[in-house]
DSSP file (Angstrom, degrees, kcal/mol; ACC not computed):
  #  RESIDUE AA STRUCTURE BP1 BP2  ACC     N-H-->O    O-->H-N    N-H-->O    O-->H-N    TCO  KAPPA ALPHA  PHI   PSI    X-CA   Y-CA   Z-CA
    1    1 A M              0   0    0      0, 0.0     3,-0.1     0, 0.0   122,-0.1   0.000 360.0 360.0 360.0 136.4   10.4  -27.9    0.7
    2    2 A S        -     0   0    0      1,-0.1     2,-0.2    26,-0.0     0, 0.0  -0.296 360.0 -87.2 -71.1 156.8   10.3  -27.4    4.5
    3    3 A K        -     0   0    0     25,-0.1     2,-0.3     1,-0.0    25,-0.2  -0.423  47.2-158.0 -64.9 128.6    7.0  -26.5    6.2
    4    4 A K        -     0   0    0     -2,-0.2    25,-3.0    23,-0.1     2,-0.6  -0.830  13.6-127.0-111.6 151.1    6.5  -22.8    6.2
    5    5 A K  E     -a   29   0A   0     -2,-0.3    44,-2.9    23,-0.2    45,-1.4  -0.858  26.3-172.3-100.4 119.4    4.3  -20.8    8.6
    6    6 A V  E     -ab  30  50A   0     23,-3.1    25,-2.2    -2,-0.6     2,-0.6  -0.937  10.2-155.3-114.4 129.1    1.8  -18.5    6.8
    7    7 A L  E     -ab  31  51A   0     43,-2.6    45,-3.0    -2,-0.5     2,-0.6  -0.905   6.4-160.9-103.3 122.8   -0.4  -16.0    8.7
    8    8 A I  E     -ab  32  52A   0     23,-3.3    25,-2.9    -2,-0.6     2,-0.7  -0.911   4.6-170.7-104.2 118.2   -3.6  -15.0    7.0
    9    9 A V  E     +ab  33  53A   0     43,-3.2    45,-2.5    -2,-0.6     2,-0.3  -0.895  33.2 131.7-111.8 103.9   -5.0  -11.8    8.3
   10   10 A E        -     0   0    0     23,-2.4    25,-0.1    -2,-0.7    47,-0.1  -0.969  47.9-154.9-158.7 127.7   -8.5  -11.5    6.8
   11   11 A D  S    S+     0   0    0     -2,-0.3     2,-0.9    45,-0.3     3,-0.1   0.593  78.0  87.7 -86.6  -9.1  -11.9  -10.7    8.2
   12   12 A D     >  -     0   0    0      1,-0.2     4,-2.5     2,-0.0     5,-0.2  -0.801  64.8-160.9 -91.3 108.8  -13.7  -12.5    5.4
   13   13 A N  H  > S+     0   0    0     -2,-0.9     4,-2.5     1,-0.2     5,-0.2   0.848  87.8  55.5 -59.4 -35.9  -14.0  -16.1    6.5
   14   14 A F  H  > S+     0   0    0      2,-0.2     4,-2.4     1,-0.2    -1,-0.2   0.943 110.6  44.0 -63.1 -47.3  -14.6  -17.4    3.0
   15   15 A V  H  > S+     0   0    0      1,-0.2     4,-2.1     2,-0.2     5,-0.2   0.935 114.4  49.7 -62.4 -47.1  -11.5  -15.8    1.6
   16   16 A A  H  X S+     0   0    0     -4,-2.5     4,-2.7     1,-0.2    -1,-0.2   0.900 111.4  50.5 -58.2 -41.5   -9.4  -17.0    4.6
   17   17 A E  H  X S+     0   0    0     -4,-2.5     4,-2.7    -5,-0.2     5,-0.3   0.913 106.8  53.4 -63.5 -46.1  -10.8  -20.5    4.2
   18   18 A V  H  X S+     0   0    0     -4,-2.4     4,-1.8     1,-0.2    -1,-0.2   0.936 115.9  39.0 -55.8 -49.7  -10.0  -20.6    0.5
   19   19 A Y  H  X S+     0   0    0     -4,-2.1     4,-2.7     2,-0.2     5,-0.2   0.885 115.0  51.2 -72.7 -38.6   -6.3  -19.7    1.1
   20   20 A S  H  X S+     0   0    0     -4,-2.7     4,-2.6    -5,-0.2     5,-0.2   0.923 110.5  49.7 -67.0 -40.2   -5.8  -21.7    4.2
   21   21 A T  H  X S+     0   0    0     -4,-2.7     4,-2.2    -5,-0.2    -1,-0.2   0.944 113.5  46.2 -59.0 -48.6   -7.2  -24.9    2.6
   22   22 A K  H  X S+     0   0    0     -4,-1.8     4,-1.2    -5,-0.3    -2,-0.2   0.917 115.2  45.4 -61.2 -46.6   -5.0  -24.4   -0.4
   23   23 A L  H  <>S+     0   0    0     -4,-2.7     5,-2.5     1,-0.2    -1,-0.2   0.849 110.7  53.3 -70.6 -33.9   -1.8  -23.7    1.7
   24   24 A L  H ><5S+     0   0    0     -4,-2.6     3,-2.1    -5,-0.2    -1,-0.2   0.917 105.3  55.1 -64.6 -42.1   -2.5  -26.6    4.1
   25   25 A E  H 3<5S+     0   0    0     -4,-2.2    -1,-0.2     1,-0.3    -2,-0.2   0.836 104.6  54.7 -57.3 -32.6   -2.8  -28.9    1.1
   26   26 A M  T 3<5S-     0   0    0     -4,-1.2    -1,-0.3    -5,-0.2    -2,-0.2   0.397 125.8-104.1 -85.7   4.5    0.7  -27.7    0.1
   27   27 A G  T < 5S+     0   0    0     -3,-2.1    -3,-0.2     1,-0.3     2,-0.2   0.637  73.5 138.2  89.2  14.6    2.0  -28.7    3.5
   28   28 A H      < -     0   0    0     -5,-2.5     2,-0.5   -25,-0.2    -1,-0.3  -0.535  55.2-117.4 -91.1 161.1    2.2  -25.3    5.1
   29   29 A E  E     -a    5   0A   0    -25,-3.0   -23,-3.1    -2,-0.2     2,-0.4  -0.827  35.8-157.6 -95.1 134.1    1.3  -24.4    8.6
   30   30 A I  E     -a    6   0A   0     -2,-0.5     2,-0.4   -25,-0.2   -23,-0.2  -0.909  18.7-178.4-121.6 140.3   -1.5  -21.8    8.7
   31   31 A Q  E     -a    7   0A   0    -25,-2.2   -23,-3.3    -2,-0.4     2,-0.4  -0.988  13.8-155.5-127.9 144.4   -2.8  -19.3   11.3
   32   32 A I  E     -a    8   0A   0     -2,-0.4     2,-0.4   -25,-0.2   -23,-0.2  -0.973   9.5-176.0-123.9 133.1   -5.8  -17.1   10.7
   33   33 A A  E     -a    9   0A   0    -25,-2.9   -23,-2.4    -2,-0.4     3,-0.1  -0.950  21.6-146.6-122.5 146.9   -6.5  -13.7   12.4
   34   34 A Q  S    S+     0   0    0     -2,-0.4     2,-0.3   -25,-0.2   -25,-0.1   0.640  79.6   3.5 -86.7 -15.6   -9.6  -11.7   11.9
   35   35 A N  S  > S-     0   0    0    -25,-0.1     4,-2.5    22,-0.1    26,-0.2  -0.953  84.1 -88.2-159.4 175.1   -7.9   -8.3   12.1
   36   36 A G  H  > S+     0   0    0     24,-2.9     4,-2.7    22,-0.4     5,-0.2   0.837 120.4  54.9 -62.3 -35.8   -4.6   -6.6   12.6
   37   37 A E  H  > S+     0   0    0      2,-0.2     4,-1.9     1,-0.2    -1,-0.2   0.942 111.9  43.3 -64.7 -47.0   -4.6   -6.6   16.3
   38   38 A E  H  > S+     0   0    0      1,-0.2     4,-1.9     2,-0.2    -2,-0.2   0.897 112.5  55.7 -61.5 -40.7   -5.1  -10.4   16.4
   39   39 A G  H  X S+     0   0    0     -4,-2.5     4,-2.1     1,-0.2    -2,-0.2   0.917 106.3  49.1 -58.8 -46.1   -2.5  -10.7   13.6
   40   40 A L  H  X S+     0   0    0     -4,-2.7     4,-2.2     1,-0.2    -1,-0.2   0.880 108.6  52.6 -64.2 -38.0    0.1   -8.9   15.7
   41   41 A S  H  X S+     0   0    0     -4,-1.9     4,-1.4     1,-0.2    -1,-0.2   0.858 109.6  49.5 -69.6 -30.5   -0.6  -11.0   18.7
   42   42 A L  H  X S+     0   0    0     -4,-1.9     4,-1.6     2,-0.2    -1,-0.2   0.874 109.0  52.3 -70.7 -36.3   -0.1  -14.2   16.6
   43   43 A V  H  < S+     0   0    0     -4,-2.1    -2,-0.2     1,-0.2    -1,-0.2   0.900 107.5  53.3 -63.5 -40.0    3.2  -12.7   15.2
   44   44 A E  H  < S+     0   0    0     -4,-2.2    -1,-0.2     1,-0.2     3,-0.2   0.878 107.7  50.7 -61.0 -38.7    4.3  -12.2   18.8
   45   45 A K  H  < S-     0   0    0     -4,-1.4     2,-0.2     1,-0.3    -1,-0.2   0.831 134.6 -10.0 -71.6 -31.8    3.6  -15.8   19.7
   46   46 A G  S  < S-     0   0    0     -4,-1.6    -1,-0.3    -5,-0.1    -2,-0.1  -0.750  74.0-115.4-172.1 120.0    5.6  -17.1   16.7
   47   47 A K        -     0   0    0     -2,-0.2   -42,-0.1    -3,-0.2    -4,-0.1  -0.365  32.1-141.4 -64.5 122.7    7.1  -15.4   13.8
   48   48 A P        -     0   0    0      0, 0.0   -42,-0.2     0, 0.0     3,-0.1  -0.391  11.9-131.6 -78.4 162.5    5.5  -16.4   10.5
   49   49 A D  S    S+     0   0    0    -44,-2.9     2,-0.3     1,-0.3   -43,-0.2   0.701  90.9   6.4 -82.5 -21.4    7.4  -16.9    7.2
   50   50 A L  E     -b    6   0A   0    -45,-1.4   -43,-2.6    28,-0.1     2,-0.5  -0.980  64.5-146.0-159.4 146.7    4.9  -14.9    5.3
   51   51 A I  E     -bc   7  80A   0     28,-2.4    30,-3.0    -2,-0.3     2,-0.7  -0.979   2.8-159.5-120.8 127.9    1.8  -12.8    6.0
   52   52 A L  E     -bc   8  81A   0    -45,-3.0   -43,-3.2    -2,-0.5     2,-0.5  -0.932  28.2-168.3-101.4 116.2   -1.1  -12.5    3.7
   53   53 A L  E     -bc   9  82A   0     28,-3.0    30,-2.9    -2,-0.7     2,-0.2  -0.919  21.5-155.2-125.4 127.8   -2.8   -9.3    4.8
   54   54 A D        -     0   0    0    -45,-2.5    30,-0.2    -2,-0.5     3,-0.1  -0.513  11.9-149.2 -84.3 161.8   -6.2   -7.7    4.0
   55   55 A I  S    S+     0   0    0     28,-0.3     7,-2.3     1,-0.2     2,-0.9   0.872  78.0  58.0 -99.4 -51.8   -6.4   -3.9    4.3
   56   56 A I  S    S+     0   0    0      5,-0.2   -45,-0.3     6,-0.1    -1,-0.2  -0.710  71.1 136.4 -88.5 107.9  -10.0   -3.1    5.4
   57   57 A M        -     0   0    0     -2,-0.9   -22,-0.1    -3,-0.1   -23,-0.0  -0.977  53.7 -98.7-145.1 156.3  -10.8   -4.9    8.6
   58   58 A P  S    S+     0   0    0      0, 0.0     2,-2.5     0, 0.0   -22,-0.4  -0.241  98.9  11.3 -68.8 167.6  -12.5   -4.1   11.9
   59   59 A V  S    S+     0   0    0    -24,-0.1     2,-0.4   -23,-0.1   -24,-0.1  -0.368 138.1  12.2  66.2 -70.9  -10.4   -3.1   15.0
   60   60 A M  S    S-     0   0    0     -2,-2.5   -24,-2.9     4,-0.0   -23,-0.2  -0.972  78.1-143.0-139.8 124.5   -7.1   -2.7   13.2
   61   61 A G     >  -     0   0    0     -2,-0.4     4,-2.0   -26,-0.2    -5,-0.2  -0.188  30.1-100.2 -79.6 174.7   -6.7   -2.5    9.5
   62   62 A G  H  > S+     0   0    0     -7,-2.3     4,-2.6     1,-0.2    -7,-0.2   0.837 118.1  53.9 -65.3 -37.0   -3.9   -3.9    7.4
   63   63 A I  H  > S+     0   0    0     -8,-0.4     4,-2.4     2,-0.2    -1,-0.2   0.924 110.1  47.9 -67.8 -41.7   -2.0   -0.7    6.9
   64   64 A E  H  > S+     0   0    0      2,-0.2     4,-2.1     1,-0.2    -2,-0.2   0.920 112.2  49.7 -61.5 -43.2   -1.8   -0.1   10.6
   65   65 A M  H  X S+     0   0    0     -4,-2.0     4,-2.5     1,-0.2    -2,-0.2   0.925 109.9  51.3 -61.5 -42.9   -0.7   -3.6   11.2
   66   66 A L  H  X S+     0   0    0     -4,-2.6     4,-2.4     1,-0.2    -1,-0.2   0.901 107.8  52.0 -60.6 -42.8    2.0   -3.2    8.6
   67   67 A E  H  X S+     0   0    0     -4,-2.4     4,-1.1     1,-0.2    -1,-0.2   0.899 110.1  49.4 -61.9 -39.9    3.2    0.0   10.2
   68   68 A E  H  X S+     0   0    0     -4,-2.1     4,-0.7     1,-0.2     3,-0.4   0.913 110.3  50.5 -64.6 -42.7    3.5   -1.9   13.6
   69   69 A L  H >< S+     0   0    0     -4,-2.5     3,-1.1     1,-0.2     6,-0.3   0.916 108.3  52.4 -60.0 -43.5    5.4   -4.7   11.9
   70   70 A K  H 3< S+     0   0    0     -4,-2.4    -1,-0.2     1,-0.3    -2,-0.2   0.742 102.5  59.0 -69.6 -22.5    7.9   -2.3   10.3
   71   71 A K  H 3< S+     0   0    0     -4,-1.1     2,-0.6    -3,-0.4    -1,-0.3   0.695  92.7  81.8 -75.6 -18.0    8.6   -0.6   13.7
   72   72 A N    XX  -     0   0    0     -3,-1.1     4,-2.3    -4,-0.7     3,-0.6  -0.795  69.8-151.0 -99.7 121.2    9.8   -3.9   15.1
   73   73 A E  T 34 S+     0   0    0     -2,-0.6     4,-0.3     1,-0.2    -1,-0.2   0.865  97.4  49.0 -52.5 -41.7   13.3   -5.0   14.4
   74   74 A E  T 34 S+     0   0    0      1,-0.2    -1,-0.2     2,-0.1     3,-0.2   0.813 121.2  32.6 -72.1 -29.9   12.4   -8.7   14.7
   75   75 A W  T X4 S+     0   0    0     -3,-0.6     3,-2.4    -6,-0.3    -2,-0.2   0.627  89.1  92.2-102.2 -15.8    9.4   -8.5   12.4
   76   76 A K  T 3< S+     0   0    0     -4,-2.3    -1,-0.1     1,-0.3    -2,-0.1   0.702  87.1  51.3 -64.3 -17.7   10.2   -5.9    9.8
   77   77 A N  T 3  S+     0   0    0     -4,-0.3    -1,-0.3    -3,-0.2    -2,-0.1   0.364  75.3 120.0 -99.4   8.0   11.6   -8.3    7.3
   78   78 A I  S <  S-     0   0    0     -3,-2.4   -28,-0.1    -9,-0.1     2,-0.1  -0.566  73.6-114.1 -67.6 127.2    8.7  -10.8    7.3
   79   79 A P        -     0   0    0      0, 0.0   -28,-2.4     0, 0.0     2,-0.4  -0.430  35.5-163.7 -64.6 135.5    7.4  -10.9    3.7
   80   80 A V  E     -c   51   0A   0     19,-0.3    21,-2.2   -30,-0.2    22,-1.2  -0.982  12.4-166.7-124.2 130.2    3.9   -9.4    3.4
   81   81 A I  E     -cd  52 102A   0    -30,-3.0   -28,-3.0    -2,-0.4     2,-0.5  -0.973  16.5-145.9-111.4 122.6    1.5   -9.8    0.5
   82   82 A L  E     -cd  53 103A   0     20,-2.8    22,-3.6    -2,-0.5     2,-0.5  -0.760  15.3-174.1 -88.3 130.9   -1.4   -7.5    0.7
   83   83 A L  E     + d   0 104A   0    -30,-2.9     2,-0.3    -2,-0.5   -28,-0.3  -0.973  26.8 138.3-125.8 113.8   -4.6   -9.0   -0.7
   84   84 A T  E     - d   0 105A   0     20,-2.8    22,-3.1    -2,-0.5    23,-0.3  -0.933  61.6-129.3-152.2 167.1   -7.3   -6.5   -0.9
   85   85 A N  S    S+     0   0    0     -2,-0.3     2,-0.5    20,-0.2    20,-0.1   0.489  81.1 103.9 -95.1  -7.7  -10.3   -5.0   -2.8
   86   86 A V        +     0   0    0      1,-0.1    -2,-0.1     2,-0.0    20,-0.0  -0.620  37.6 166.8 -80.8 124.3   -8.8   -1.5   -2.3
   87   87 A G        +     0   0    0     -2,-0.5    -1,-0.1    18,-0.1    18,-0.1   0.246  22.9 139.4-119.8  14.0   -7.2   -0.2   -5.4
   88   88 A E     >  -     0   0    0      1,-0.1     4,-2.1     4,-0.0     5,-0.2  -0.321  55.8-130.6 -64.6 140.6   -6.7    3.5   -4.5
   89   89 A K  H  > S+     0   0    0      1,-0.2     4,-2.9     2,-0.2     5,-0.2   0.881 105.2  55.4 -55.9 -42.8   -3.4    5.0   -5.6
   90   90 A E  H  > S+     0   0    0      1,-0.2     4,-2.9     2,-0.2    -1,-0.2   0.932 108.6  47.7 -60.4 -45.6   -2.7    6.5   -2.2
   91   91 A S  H  > S+     0   0    0      1,-0.2     4,-2.7     2,-0.2     5,-0.3   0.929 112.2  49.5 -60.4 -44.8   -3.0    3.1   -0.4
   92   92 A I  H  X S+     0   0    0     -4,-2.1     4,-2.2     1,-0.2    -2,-0.2   0.929 113.7  45.2 -62.1 -45.4   -0.8    1.4   -3.0
   93   93 A Q  H  X S+     0   0    0     -4,-2.9     4,-2.2     1,-0.2    -1,-0.2   0.913 112.2  52.5 -64.4 -41.4    1.9    4.1   -2.7
   94   94 A K  H  X S+     0   0    0     -4,-2.9     4,-0.9    -5,-0.2    -2,-0.2   0.935 113.2  42.3 -60.8 -47.2    1.7    4.1    1.1
   95   95 A V  H  <>S+     0   0    0     -4,-2.7     5,-1.0     1,-0.2     4,-0.3   0.852 110.1  56.4 -72.9 -31.8    2.1    0.3    1.3
   96   96 A R  H ><5S+     0   0    0     -4,-2.2     3,-1.6    -5,-0.3    -1,-0.2   0.923 105.8  53.1 -60.6 -41.0    4.8    0.3   -1.3
   97   97 A G  H 3<5S+     0   0    0     -4,-2.2    -1,-0.2     1,-0.3    -2,-0.2   0.775 104.0  56.3 -63.1 -26.4    6.6    2.7    0.9
   98   98 A L  T 3<5S-     0   0    0     -4,-0.9    -1,-0.3    -3,-0.2    -2,-0.2   0.423 119.2-112.9 -87.7   1.5    6.2    0.3    3.8
   99   99 A G  T < 5 +     0   0    0     -3,-1.6   -19,-0.3    -4,-0.3     2,-0.2   0.941  47.3 175.4  74.1  50.4    8.0   -2.4    1.8
  100  100 A V      < -     0   0    0     -5,-1.0    -1,-0.2     1,-0.1   -19,-0.2  -0.586  33.4-133.0 -83.3 153.7    5.4   -5.0    1.0
  101  101 A Q  S    S-     0   0    0    -21,-2.2     2,-0.3     1,-0.3   -20,-0.2   0.896  83.3  -5.8 -68.8 -40.1    6.4   -7.9   -1.3
  102  102 A D  E     -d   81   0A   0    -22,-1.2   -20,-2.8     2,-0.0     2,-0.5  -0.994  53.0-148.1-157.0 153.8    3.3   -7.7   -3.4
  103  103 A Y  E     -d   82   0A   0     -2,-0.3     2,-0.5   -22,-0.2   -20,-0.2  -0.952  25.0-176.7-129.9 109.1    0.0   -5.8   -3.6
  104  104 A L  E     -d   83   0A   0    -22,-3.6   -20,-2.8    -2,-0.5     2,-0.6  -0.915  23.0-140.9-116.5 131.1   -2.8   -7.9   -5.1
  105  105 A I  E >>  -d   84   0A   0     -2,-0.5     3,-2.2   -22,-0.2     4,-0.8  -0.786  20.8-136.7 -86.2 122.6   -6.3   -6.8   -5.8
  106  106 A K  G >4 S+     0   0    0    -22,-3.1     3,-1.0    -2,-0.6   -21,-0.1   0.857 101.0  51.7 -48.0 -45.8   -8.6   -9.7   -4.9
  107  107 A S  G 34 S+     0   0    0    -23,-0.3    -1,-0.3     1,-0.2   -22,-0.1   0.664 107.0  54.6 -71.9 -13.1  -10.8   -9.4   -8.0
  108  108 A H  G <4 S+     0   0    0     -3,-2.2     2,-0.4     1,-0.1    -1,-0.2   0.587 105.7  54.2 -94.5 -10.5   -7.8   -9.4  -10.4
  109  109 A F  S << S-     0   0    0     -3,-1.0    -1,-0.1    -4,-0.8    -5,-0.0  -0.966  71.9-135.3-129.5 139.5   -6.2  -12.6   -9.2
  110  110 A T     >  -     0   0    0     -2,-0.4     4,-2.1     1,-0.1     3,-0.5  -0.542  34.9-110.1 -81.1 156.6   -7.5  -16.1   -8.8
  111  111 A P  H  > S+     0   0    0      0, 0.0     4,-2.8     0, 0.0     5,-0.2   0.886 120.4  58.2 -52.9 -38.1   -6.6  -18.0   -5.6
  112  112 A A  H  > S+     0   0    0      1,-0.2     4,-2.0     2,-0.2     5,-0.1   0.897 106.2  47.7 -60.6 -39.8   -4.2  -20.2   -7.7
  113  113 A E  H  > S+     0   0    0     -3,-0.5     4,-1.9     2,-0.2    -1,-0.2   0.892 111.8  49.7 -68.2 -38.8   -2.3  -17.1   -8.9
  114  114 A V  H  X S+     0   0    0     -4,-2.1     4,-2.4     2,-0.2    -2,-0.2   0.922 109.7  51.3 -65.0 -43.1   -2.0  -15.7   -5.3
  115  115 A I  H  X S+     0   0    0     -4,-2.8     4,-3.0     1,-0.2     5,-0.2   0.898 106.8  54.8 -60.8 -40.4   -0.8  -19.1   -4.1
  116  116 A E  H  X S+     0   0    0     -4,-2.0     4,-2.3     1,-0.2    -1,-0.2   0.912 108.8  47.8 -58.2 -43.0    1.8  -19.1   -6.9
  117  117 A K  H  X S+     0   0    0     -4,-1.9     4,-1.9     2,-0.2    -2,-0.2   0.899 111.4  50.2 -65.5 -40.5    3.1  -15.7   -5.6
  118  118 A I  H  X S+     0   0    0     -4,-2.4     4,-2.9     1,-0.2     5,-0.2   0.941 111.7  48.4 -61.2 -47.6    3.2  -17.0   -2.0
  119  119 A E  H  X S+     0   0    0     -4,-3.0     4,-2.4     1,-0.2    -2,-0.2   0.886 107.7  55.3 -61.0 -39.8    5.1  -20.1   -3.1
  120  120 A A  H  X S+     0   0    0     -4,-2.3     4,-0.5    -5,-0.2    -1,-0.2   0.907 112.6  42.2 -61.5 -41.0    7.6  -17.9   -5.1
  121  121 A I  H >< S+     0   0    0     -4,-1.9     3,-1.0     1,-0.2    -2,-0.2   0.922 115.7  48.2 -72.1 -43.2    8.3  -15.8   -2.0
  122  122 A L  H 3< S+     0   0    0     -4,-2.9    -2,-0.2     1,-0.2    -1,-0.2   0.818 106.8  58.3 -66.3 -29.3    8.5  -18.8    0.4
  123  123 A G  H 3<        0   0    0     -4,-2.4    -1,-0.2     1,-0.2    -2,-0.2   0.684 360.0 360.0 -74.1 -16.9   10.8  -20.7   -2.0
  124  124 A K    <<        0   0    0     -3,-1.0    -1,-0.2    -4,-0.5    -2,-0.1   0.491 360.0 360.0 -65.1 360.0   13.4  -17.9   -1.9
């Protein structure tokens, strides 16, 4: 499988580290942003193959970042997996409406399961 570029947008360094380590081991290229604003500037520099996105972050949250991505013709089809602790129905409906690939609650999935989902999307 060719090297894929994954952007992790997550303000929790531990979580970002867990996923980046795992994905690097699998031969992917990783970029990490601490918030949506940083995430968007990394997308501008080079389009990732997939974005792993947290929702609650300082400066710009995940939903705002997602809305910005969807407004842009070039970026709107980048697969996005939301990985969050937020399980409110409104948030889930809102992001589903924005066309995310998957919505995962951090506490319900092990990193290995999340990586499997990432691989499934990247393998498409």
